[in-house]
C-alpha positions in Angstrom: -0.1 -0.1 0.0 1.0 3.7 -0.5 1.0 4.8 3.4 1.6 8.3 4.9 2.8 8.4 8.7 2.8 11.7 10.1 5.4 11.9 13.0 7.1 9.2 11.3 10.7 10.1 12.5 9.6 10.0 16.4 9.7 7.2 19.0 6.6 5.4 17.9 6.4 6.7 14.4 10.0 5.2 13.5 8.8 1.9 14.9 5.7 2.0 12.9 7.5 3.0 9.7 10.0 0.2 10.0 7.4 -2.3 10.4 5.2 -1.1 7.3 8.5 -1.1 5.3 9.2 -4.7 6.5 5.7 -5.4 5.2 6.6 -4.4 1.8 4.7 -1.0 1.8 5.5 2.4 0.2 5.9 4.6 3.0 6.1 8.4 2.9 6.7 10.5 6.4 6.0 13.9 7.1 7.5 15.2 10.3 8.9 18.8 11.4 11.5 17.0 13.5 10.6 19.0 16.5 10.6 15.9 18.5 11.7 13.4 15.9 15.2 12.8 14.7 16.9 12.2 11.2 18.9 9.6 12.8 15.9 7.4 12.9 15.4 7.7 9.2 14.6 4.3 7.6 16.1 3.4 4.1 13.8 3.7 1.1 11.4 5.9 3.0 10.7 9.6 1.6 10.7 12.0 4.7 9.1 15.3 4.0 10.6 17.8 6.6 7.3 20.2 7.3 4.6 20.8 9.6 1.4 18.6 9.1 -0.6 21.9 8.4 1.0 21.9 5.0 -0.1 18.5 4.2 -1.8 19.1 1.0 0.8 21.2 -0.6 3.5 19.0 0.3 1.7 15.7 -0.7 1.0 17.3 -4.2 4.5 18.6 -4.7 5.7 15.1 -3.8 3.1 13.6 -6.3 2.0 11.1 -3.7 -1.6 10.2 -2.8 -1.8 7.7 0.2 -4.3 5.0 0.6 -4.2 5.4 4.3 -2.7 7.8 6.8 -1.5 7.0 10.4 -1.5 10.5 12.1 0.9 10.4 14.9 2.5 13.9 14.2 1.4 15.9 17.3 2.8 17.2 20.3 2.9 14.6 22.9 4.0 15.7 26.3 2.0 16.9 29.4 3.9 18.9 31.8 5.5 21.0 29.1 2.2 22.0 27.5 1.3 24.5 30.2 4.2 26.5 29.1 4.2 25.8 25.6 0.2 26.0 24.9 0.6 28.0 21.5 2.8 25.2 20.2 0.4 22.6 21.0 -2.4 24.5 19.7 -0.3 24.8 16.5 0.7 21.3 16.0 -2.6 19.7 17.4 -5.2 21.9 16.4 -4.2 23.6 13.3 -1.8 20.6 12.0 -4.6 17.9 12.5 -7.5 20.0 11.1 -5.6 20.0 8.0 -4.9 16.3 8.0 -8.8 15.9 8.4 -9.5 18.1 5.6 -7.1 16.2 3.5 -8.6 13.1 4.6 -12.2 14.3 3.9 -11.2 15.6 0.3 -9.3 12.6 -0.8 -11.7 10.0 0.9 -8.7 8.4 2.8 -9.2 6.5 6.1 -7.3 7.4 9.0 -5.8 5.7 12.1 -5.1 8.6 14.9 -2.9 8.2 17.8 -4.9 9.3 20.5 -3.9 10.1 24.3 -5.0 7.8 27.2 -5.1 10.9 29.3 -8.4 11.5 28.1 -9.6 8.3 29.8 -7.7 9.0 33.2 -9.9 9.9 36.2 -8.8 13.7 36.3 -10.4 13.9 32.9 -9.7 15.7 29.4 -9.3 19.4 31.0 -6.5 18.5 33.3 -3.7 19.8 30.8 -3.4 21.8 27.5 -2.1 18.6 25.9 -5.0 16.4 27.1 -7.6 18.9 26.3 -6.3 19.3 22.4 -5.9 15.8 22.1 -9.3 15.0 23.3 -10.7 17.8 21.1 -9.3 16.3 18.0 -10.9 12.8 18.9 -14.4 14.6 19.0 -13.4 16.2 15.8 -12.7 13.2 14.0 -16.0 11.5 15.4 -17.9 14.7 14.1 -16.2 14.5 10.7 -17.3 10.7 10.3 -20.9 12.0 11.1 -20.8 15.2 9.1 -18.6 13.8 6.0 -18.0 10.1 6.2 -14.7 9.7 6.8 -13.5 6.4 7.9 -11.2 6.2 11.1 -9.6 4.2 13.9 -8.6 5.8 17.0 -5.8 4.0 19.1 -5.2 5.0 22.7 -1.5 4.8 24.0 -0.5 4.0 27.5 3.1 5.0 28.4 5.2 3.3 25.5 8.6 2.1 25.9 11.1 0.3 23.8 13.5 0.7 20.6 13.8 4.5 19.7 12.6 5.8 23.0 15.8 7.8 23.3 14.4 9.8 20.3 12.6 12.3 22.9 15.1 14.4 24.5 15.0 16.6 27.7 11.2 17.3 28.8 10.1 15.0 25.9 11.9 11.9 27.7 9.5 8.5 28.3 9.7 7.5 32.1 11.6 4.3 31.2 13.9 6.4 29.0 14.7 8.8 31.5 15.5 6.0 34.2 17.6 4.1 31.5 19.5 7.1 30.7 20.1 7.9 34.3 21.0 4.1 34.8 23.8 4.1 32.1 25.3 7.4 33.2 25.4 6.2 37.1 23.1 8.9 38.1 20.5 9.4 40.6 17.1 8.2 39.5 14.8 11.2 39.7 11.2 10.2 40.9 8.7 12.6 40.3 6.5 13.7 43.5 6.1 10.5 45.9 6.4 7.9 43.0 3.2 6.5 43.8 1.6 7.3 40.7 0.6 4.3 38.6 1.2 3.5 35.0 0.4 0.9 32.3 3.7 0.5 30.6 3.2 -0.6 26.9 6.0 -2.2 24.7 6.2 -0.2 21.5 6.2 -3.2 19.3 2.9 -4.2 20.5 1.5 -0.5 20.1 2.6 -0.9 16.4 1.0 -4.1 16.0 -2.2 -2.7 17.3 -2.0 0.4 15.2 -1.7 -2.0 12.2 -4.3 -4.0 13.2 -6.8 -1.2 13.5 -5.9 -0.1 10.1 -7.1 -3.4 8.6 -10.3 -3.0 10.4 -11.6 0.6 9.9 -14.9 0.6 11.4 -15.2 4.0 13.0 -14.0 2.5 16.4 -11.6 3.4 19.2 -9.1 0.8 20.6 -7.1 1.0 24.0 -3.6 -0.2 23.5 -2.2 -1.2 26.8 -1.4 -4.3 28.9 -4.1 -3.9 31.5 -1.4 -4.1 34.3 0.0 -1.2 36.2 3.2 -0.2 38.2 3.9 2.6 40.3 6.8 5.1 39.0 8.8 4.1 42.1 8.5 0.5 41.4 9.9 1.0 37.9 12.8 3.1 39.3 13.7 0.3 41.6 14.0 -2.0 38.6 17.0 0.2 37.6 18.5 0.5 41.1 17.8 2.1 44.7 19.9 5.2 44.1 16.7 7.3 44.2 15.9 11.1 44.5 12.6 12.8 44.7 11.8 15.9 42.6 8.8 18.3 43.0 5.4 17.1 41.4 4.8 18.6 37.9 1.4 20.2 36.7 -0.8 18.0 34.7 0.3 14.9 36.3 -2.3 12.2 36.8 -2.3 9.6 39.6 -3.0 6.6 37.4 -3.2 5.3 33.9 -4.7 1.9 33.2 -5.7 0.5 30.0 -9.0 -1.8 29.6 -8.1 -3.5 26.6 -10.9 -6.3 26.7 -12.8 -4.7 23.6 -9.6 -4.1 21.7 -8.7 -7.9 22.2 -12.2 -8.8 21.3 -12.4 -6.8 18.4 -9.1 -6.7 16.8 -7.5 -10.1 18.2 -4.7 -7.8 19.5 -2.8 -8.9 22.4 0.3 -7.6 24.2 3.1 -9.9 23.8 5.5 -7.9 26.2 4.7 -7.0 29.9 
């Protein structure tokens, strides 16, 4: 197939692009490299270094019309979103709106990488990131009702695995932070008291779920998580006992646990790594 992946030079995106190429697809990536890295580029993939709001003109210039779009190219961190709200709006609202308009006018199915923060007890209004991500979910649903677009929405839960070192500074994953600190023999920094609980999901399992969701476009939503959670302190202790505690951050939720039973039933998806 001819496939477009937005955010395809990022952590999850790179794993997805690599798998799609292994399956024999023609893949084009749109990524402005705000979080993604050129070192992640996969051979025989066309990378277009631009903002998703330029999707129409960019693909026209490349003479490429995809048969399906995986939309991962959005701002994707909670705590920094309070200070970078204009950037979050630019990437997640302006960019995603233009992706949806492109989908509508070209009748292309969409697989959207949603955030599980929307499903947390604190709700979708807990941070600018959570709010804008949940707003796009609602917009996708409305575009289906208004214009008949076809979609699958996939909710991620704390991904970890290959290419997690893509994200730097405030963009790092929890496991990525601990991994780097352990390698550098530094103290492991735990935010707050470390009792917050998370569902940590291997990126390869997330990629499997995305591809399965693309093969069953039925305007449905899927949670991609293990259904098992660990406290942040427990994860830090897997790396060592040289632990220091740092102040809580804005937008940090107390828990995040997937209920993947419907996903398993509808897609046949299972998490192979726990």
